[in-house]
C-alpha positions as CSV (number, residue, x, y, z in Angstrom):
1,X,-4.0,27.2,-32.8
2,X,-4.7,30.8,-32.3
3,X,-6.8,33.6,-33.7
4,X,-4.8,36.6,-32.7
5,X,-7.3,39.1,-34.1
6,X,-10.0,38.1,-31.7
7,X,-7.5,36.8,-29.1
8,X,-8.9,33.3,-29.1
9,X,-6.4,30.6,-28.3
10,X,-6.2,26.8,-28.0
11,X,-3.1,24.8,-27.0
12,X,-2.5,21.1,-27.6
13,X,-0.4,18.7,-25.5
14,X,0.6,15.1,-25.8
15,X,2.0,12.7,-23.3
16,X,3.2,9.4,-24.8
17,X,3.9,7.9,-21.4
18,X,0.4,8.7,-20.1
19,X,-1.2,8.1,-23.5
20,X,-3.2,11.4,-23.1
21,X,-3.8,14.2,-25.6
22,X,-5.2,17.5,-24.4
23,X,-6.8,20.4,-26.2
24,X,-6.9,23.3,-23.8
25,X,-9.0,26.4,-24.7
26,X,-7.8,29.6,-23.0
27,X,-10.2,31.6,-20.8
28,X,-11.0,35.3,-20.8
29,X,-7.9,37.5,-20.4
30,X,-8.5,40.4,-18.1
31,X,-6.9,42.9,-20.4
32,X,-8.5,41.7,-23.6
33,X,-11.4,43.9,-24.7
34,X,-12.2,41.4,-27.4
35,X,-12.6,38.6,-24.9
36,X,-15.0,40.6,-22.7
37,X,-17.0,41.5,-25.8
38,X,-17.3,37.8,-26.7
39,X,-18.5,37.0,-23.1
40,X,-21.1,39.9,-23.3
41,X,-22.5,39.0,-26.7
42,X,-25.5,37.0,-25.4
43,X,-27.5,37.1,-28.6
44,X,-28.4,33.5,-29.5
45,X,-28.2,31.6,-32.8
46,X,-29.9,28.4,-33.7
47,X,-27.5,25.4,-33.9
48,X,-28.6,22.3,-35.7
49,X,-27.8,19.2,-33.6
50,X,-28.9,16.3,-35.7
51,X,-30.8,13.2,-34.6
52,X,-31.0,12.6,-30.8
53,X,-29.9,9.4,-29.2
54,X,-32.0,6.3,-28.6
55,X,-32.6,7.0,-24.9
56,X,-34.6,10.1,-25.7
57,X,-35.8,10.0,-29.3
58,X,-37.9,13.1,-28.9
59,X,-35.1,15.3,-27.7
60,X,-34.7,18.7,-29.5
61,X,-32.9,18.8,-32.9
62,X,-32.0,22.5,-32.5
63,X,-30.6,24.5,-29.6
64,X,-30.2,28.2,-29.0
65,X,-26.5,28.8,-28.3
66,X,-24.5,31.8,-27.1
67,X,-23.6,33.7,-30.3
68,X,-20.3,35.0,-29.0
69,X,-19.0,31.6,-27.9
70,X,-20.2,29.9,-31.1
71,X,-18.7,32.5,-33.5
72,X,-15.3,32.6,-31.8
73,X,-15.1,28.8,-31.7
74,X,-15.3,28.7,-35.5
75,X,-12.0,30.6,-35.7
76,X,-10.0,27.8,-34.1
77,X,-12.1,24.7,-34.4
78,X,-10.9,23.7,-37.9
79,X,-7.3,23.7,-36.6
80,X,-8.3,21.6,-33.6
81,X,-10.0,19.1,-35.8
82,X,-7.0,18.8,-38.1
83,X,-4.7,18.2,-35.1
84,X,-7.1,15.7,-33.5
85,X,-7.7,13.7,-36.7
86,X,-4.2,14.0,-38.0
87,X,-5.1,15.5,-41.3
88,X,-2.3,15.2,-43.7
89,X,-3.5,14.5,-47.2
90,X,-3.3,10.8,-48.1
91,X,-2.4,9.6,-44.6
92,X,-6.0,8.7,-43.5
93,X,-5.5,10.1,-40.0
94,X,-2.4,8.1,-39.2
95,X,-0.9,11.2,-37.4
96,X,-3.9,12.0,-35.3
97,X,-4.6,11.1,-31.7
98,X,-4.2,7.3,-31.4
99,X,-7.4,5.4,-30.6
100,X,-5.9,3.8,-27.5
101,X,-5.1,7.3,-26.0
102,X,-7.4,9.5,-24.0
103,X,-8.4,12.7,-25.7
104,X,-9.5,15.5,-23.4
105,X,-11.0,18.9,-24.1
106,X,-10.6,21.4,-21.3
107,X,-10.7,25.1,-20.5
108,X,-11.5,27.7,-17.8
109,X,-14.2,30.4,-18.1
110,X,-14.5,31.3,-21.8
111,X,-12.3,28.3,-22.5
112,X,-14.7,26.0,-20.6
113,X,-17.6,27.1,-22.8
114,X,-15.5,26.6,-26.0
115,X,-14.4,23.2,-24.9
116,X,-18.0,22.1,-24.3
117,X,-19.1,23.5,-27.6
118,X,-16.2,21.9,-29.4
119,X,-17.2,18.5,-28.0
120,X,-20.7,19.2,-29.3
121,X,-19.5,20.1,-32.7
122,X,-17.3,16.9,-32.8
123,X,-20.5,14.9,-32.4
124,X,-22.6,16.9,-34.7
125,X,-20.0,16.9,-37.5
126,X,-19.1,13.3,-37.0
127,X,-15.4,13.6,-36.4
128,X,-13.5,10.4,-36.7
129,X,-11.8,11.1,-33.4
130,X,-14.1,12.6,-30.7
131,X,-13.1,13.6,-27.1
132,X,-13.2,10.9,-24.5
133,X,-13.8,13.5,-21.8
134,X,-14.5,17.2,-21.3
135,X,-13.3,18.9,-18.1
136,X,-14.7,22.4,-17.8
137,X,-13.6,24.8,-15.0
138,X,-15.8,27.7,-14.2
139,X,-18.0,27.5,-17.3
140,X,-20.7,30.1,-17.9
141,X,-24.0,28.9,-19.3
142,X,-23.7,28.6,-23.0
143,X,-27.1,27.5,-24.4
144,X,-30.7,26.8,-23.6
145,X,-31.9,23.5,-22.1
146,X,-32.3,22.0,-25.5
147,X,-28.5,21.4,-25.7
148,X,-28.4,19.7,-22.4
149,X,-31.4,17.5,-23.4
150,X,-29.6,16.5,-26.6
151,X,-26.4,15.6,-24.7
152,X,-28.4,13.4,-22.3
153,X,-30.2,11.7,-25.2
154,X,-26.8,10.8,-26.8
155,X,-25.4,9.4,-23.5
156,X,-22.7,12.1,-23.5
157,X,-23.1,13.4,-20.0
158,X,-20.8,10.7,-18.6
159,X,-18.0,12.3,-20.5
160,X,-18.4,15.8,-18.9
161,X,-17.1,17.0,-15.6
162,X,-18.0,20.7,-14.9
163,X,-15.9,21.9,-12.0
164,X,-17.5,24.9,-10.2
165,X,-16.3,26.9,-7.2
166,X,-19.3,27.6,-5.0
167,X,-20.0,31.4,-5.2
168,X,-18.3,31.8,-8.5
169,X,-20.3,34.5,-10.3
170,X,-19.4,33.4,-13.8
171,X,-21.0,30.0,-13.5
172,X,-24.4,31.8,-13.3
173,X,-23.8,34.0,-16.3
174,X,-25.4,35.1,-18.6
175,X,-27.7,37.0,-16.3
176,X,-31.0,38.6,-17.4
177,X,-29.3,41.6,-18.9
178,X,-26.1,41.4,-20.9
179,X,-24.0,43.6,-18.8
180,X,-25.5,42.9,-15.4
181,X,-22.6,42.4,-13.0
182,X,-20.2,42.3,-16.0
183,X,-19.3,46.0,-15.4
184,X,-18.4,45.3,-11.8
185,X,-16.4,42.3,-12.8
186,X,-14.4,44.2,-15.3
187,X,-13.6,47.0,-12.8
188,X,-12.6,44.4,-10.2
189,X,-10.2,42.7,-12.5
190,X,-8.6,45.9,-13.6
191,X,-8.5,47.7,-10.2
192,X,-8.7,45.3,-7.3
193,X,-8.4,48.0,-4.7
194,X,-11.6,49.7,-5.9
195,X,-13.6,46.6,-5.2
196,X,-12.5,46.1,-1.6
197,X,-15.5,48.0,-0.3
198,X,-17.9,45.5,-1.9
199,X,-16.7,42.5,0.1
200,X,-19.3,43.2,2.8
201,X,-22.2,44.3,0.6
202,X,-25.5,42.6,1.2
203,X,-28.0,41.0,-1.2
204,X,-28.4,42.6,-4.6
205,X,-31.1,42.2,-7.1
206,X,-29.3,40.0,-9.7
207,X,-31.8,38.3,-12.0
208,X,-30.9,34.7,-12.8
209,X,-32.1,34.2,-16.4
210,X,-34.2,31.1,-17.1
211,X,-33.3,31.4,-20.7
212,X,-29.9,29.7,-20.2
213,X,-29.0,26.3,-18.8
214,X,-25.8,24.4,-18.1
215,X,-25.1,21.3,-20.2
216,X,-25.8,18.1,-18.1
217,X,-26.5,19.6,-14.6
218,X,-25.7,16.2,-13.0
219,X,-22.1,16.5,-14.3
220,X,-21.4,19.5,-12.0
221,X,-18.7,19.0,-9.4
222,X,-18.8,21.7,-6.7
223,X,-15.5,22.5,-5.0
224,X,-15.2,24.8,-1.9
225,X,-15.0,28.5,-2.2
226,X,-13.0,30.6,0.2
227,X,-15.3,33.6,0.5
228,X,-18.7,35.1,-0.2
229,X,-19.9,35.5,-3.7
230,X,-22.8,34.8,-6.1
231,X,-25.0,31.8,-5.9
232,X,-28.6,30.8,-6.8
233,X,-29.9,31.4,-3.3
234,X,-28.2,34.8,-3.1
235,X,-26.8,33.8,0.3
236,X,-23.6,35.5,1.5
237,X,-23.8,37.8,-1.5
238,X,-20.7,39.7,-2.6
239,X,-19.8,40.7,-6.2
240,X,-16.2,41.1,-5.2
241,X,-16.1,37.6,-3.8
242,X,-17.9,36.3,-6.8
243,X,-15.1,37.7,-9.0
244,X,-12.3,36.4,-6.9
245,X,-14.0,33.0,-6.7
246,X,-13.5,32.7,-10.5
247,X,-9.8,33.3,-10.5
248,X,-7.6,30.3,-11.4
249,X,-4.0,30.7,-10.5
250,X,-3.6,30.8,-6.7
251,X,-4.5,28.7,-3.6
252,X,-6.1,31.5,-1.6
253,X,-9.4,31.6,-3.4
254,X,-10.9,30.5,-6.7
255,X,-10.1,27.3,-8.6
256,X,-6.6,26.8,-7.2
257,X,-8.1,26.8,-3.7
258,X,-11.2,24.8,-4.6
259,X,-9.5,22.0,-6.4
260,X,-6.8,21.5,-3.8
261,X,-9.3,21.5,-1.0
262,X,-11.6,19.0,-2.8
263,X,-11.3,15.3,-3.4
264,X,-9.8,15.8,-6.9
265,X,-6.1,15.4,-5.9
266,X,-6.9,12.0,-4.4
267,X,-7.7,10.7,-7.8
268,X,-5.1,12.5,-9.8
269,X,-2.5,10.2,-11.3
270,X,-1.1,12.5,-14.0
271,X,-1.0,16.2,-13.0
272,X,0.7,16.3,-9.6
273,X,-2.0,18.3,-7.9
274,X,-0.5,18.9,-4.5
275,X,-0.5,22.0,-2.2
276,X,3.2,22.3,-2.8
277,X,2.6,23.6,-6.3
278,X,1.5,26.9,-4.6
279,X,3.4,28.9,-2.0
280,X,2.6,27.8,1.6
281,X,0.3,30.1,3.6
282,X,-0.6,30.3,7.2
283,X,-4.2,29.6,8.4
284,X,-6.0,32.9,8.2
285,X,-9.5,33.9,9.2
286,X,-11.6,35.4,6.4
287,X,-14.8,35.9,8.4
288,X,-15.9,35.7,12.0
289,X,-18.8,33.3,12.6
290,X,-19.9,34.0,16.1
291,X,-23.4,35.3,15.4
292,X,-24.6,32.6,13.0
293,X,-24.9,28.8,13.0
294,X,-23.4,27.0,9.9
295,X,-25.3,23.9,8.8
296,X,-23.7,20.7,7.6
297,X,-20.6,20.7,9.8
298,X,-19.4,17.5,11.5
299,X,-19.1,17.2,15.3
300,X,-15.5,16.5,16.3
301,X,-16.2,14.9,19.7
302,X,-12.5,14.6,20.9
303,X,-11.9,18.4,21.0
304,X,-11.6,19.9,24.4
305,X,-10.9,23.6,23.7
306,X,-11.5,26.5,21.3
307,X,-7.8,26.5,20.3
308,X,-7.8,22.8,19.6
309,X,-10.9,23.1,17.4
310,X,-9.4,25.9,15.3
311,X,-6.0,24.0,15.0
312,X,-7.8,20.8,13.8
313,X,-9.7,22.7,11.2
314,X,-6.5,24.5,10.0
315,X,-4.7,21.2,9.7
316,X,-7.5,19.6,7.7
317,X,-7.5,20.4,4.0
318,X,-11.2,19.5,3.9
319,X,-12.1,22.1,6.6
320,X,-13.0,25.7,5.9
321,X,-15.3,26.5,8.8
322,X,-15.1,25.8,12.5
323,X,-17.4,26.7,15.3
324,X,-17.5,26.0,19.1
325,X,-20.8,25.8,20.8
326,X,-21.4,25.6,24.6
327,X,-23.4,22.6,25.8
328,X,-24.4,21.0,29.1
329,X,-21.3,18.8,28.9
330,X,-18.9,21.7,28.2
331,X,-18.1,22.6,24.6
332,X,-18.7,21.1,21.2
333,X,-16.5,21.5,18.1
334,X,-18.2,21.6,14.7
335,X,-16.1,21.9,11.6
336,X,-16.1,21.2,7.8
337,X,-17.6,23.1,4.9
338,X,-20.9,24.9,4.7
339,X,-22.7,27.3,2.4
340,X,-25.6,27.8,4.7
341,X,-25.0,29.9,7.8
342,X,-28.1,31.3,9.6
343,X,-28.5,34.1,12.1
344,X,-31.9,32.9,13.1
345,X,-31.0,29.4,14.2
346,X,-32.1,28.4,17.7
347,X,-28.5,27.6,18.6
348,X,-27.1,31.0,17.8
349,X,-26.8,32.1,21.5
350,X,-24.7,29.0,22.1
351,X,-21.9,29.9,19.7
352,X,-18.7,30.8,21.6
353,X,-16.3,31.2,18.7
354,X,-16.0,30.4,15.0
355,X,-14.3,31.4,11.8
356,X,-14.2,30.8,8.1
357,X,-10.5,30.1,7.4
358,X,-8.2,29.4,4.5
């Protein structure tokens, strides 16, 4: 289900044994100028949503949506609908997705935005077979708050899971200006070496636009990031890290790392999400944490040495930071995940050792 001219793609999968059908929208391809132009086209168009649900009868009837995403979706959506509904003239949908199967729309990056918009269109257009779930990985913001309010009024938010790596720059796009940070992202993707110098850069004036909003903010599921990046508080800022945090296909950073180091694999009964799907890696430090105190870590009371604290963190898939602090009783090992590390904390002078690891 492709539009080769604009390089927009959707693939479909069926599993009779699992009774699952999946429509997967492809994300932005680094070498595709057309894909980047779609992402950067942040003009808005008004989208008629139809009547709201009974829970919020005064929800908006119209939303302002990302023109680039909307326009490109129309190139593949008719094919998706025919596949979902089983359109063969005279068959009345017999060859569509069976009603006792789960139908899932999914995608990463651009694909996540298209999957969410496609689910919206299925409701607006009254498809006979609508998705049971939408799983969006690393989705940019795709409309104003009106679309989110409409989803909530229709009771649709329970169908959406928006997985986001903490510090992924794309989940905060679009920014105030259409090409803000986009130029850096493109250069990073095309020439990784040229971006290395940015990994230690400090805060930058990136304007988070209030014009855009995520659909169903309560449906966001944050997974751990492996490095600095871009977040709302502008803490640990790095454009380079924000780009790497958006990548999909490896376990060192981005969504491969985030999903495997989250609770998602514990509930996976279909996809085989296990660390073994990626090459094994040693436990490496990505940042020294001896001059800050990281908040939200758990105290491992049984640890007796710095080496043991580090080893326990490295052996724990749910641990990305460890710190050892001196105390009157000896040492204390603190480990886990944190997005808030402060250099002005009163315990800073007590930090003996610490690292961010992956």
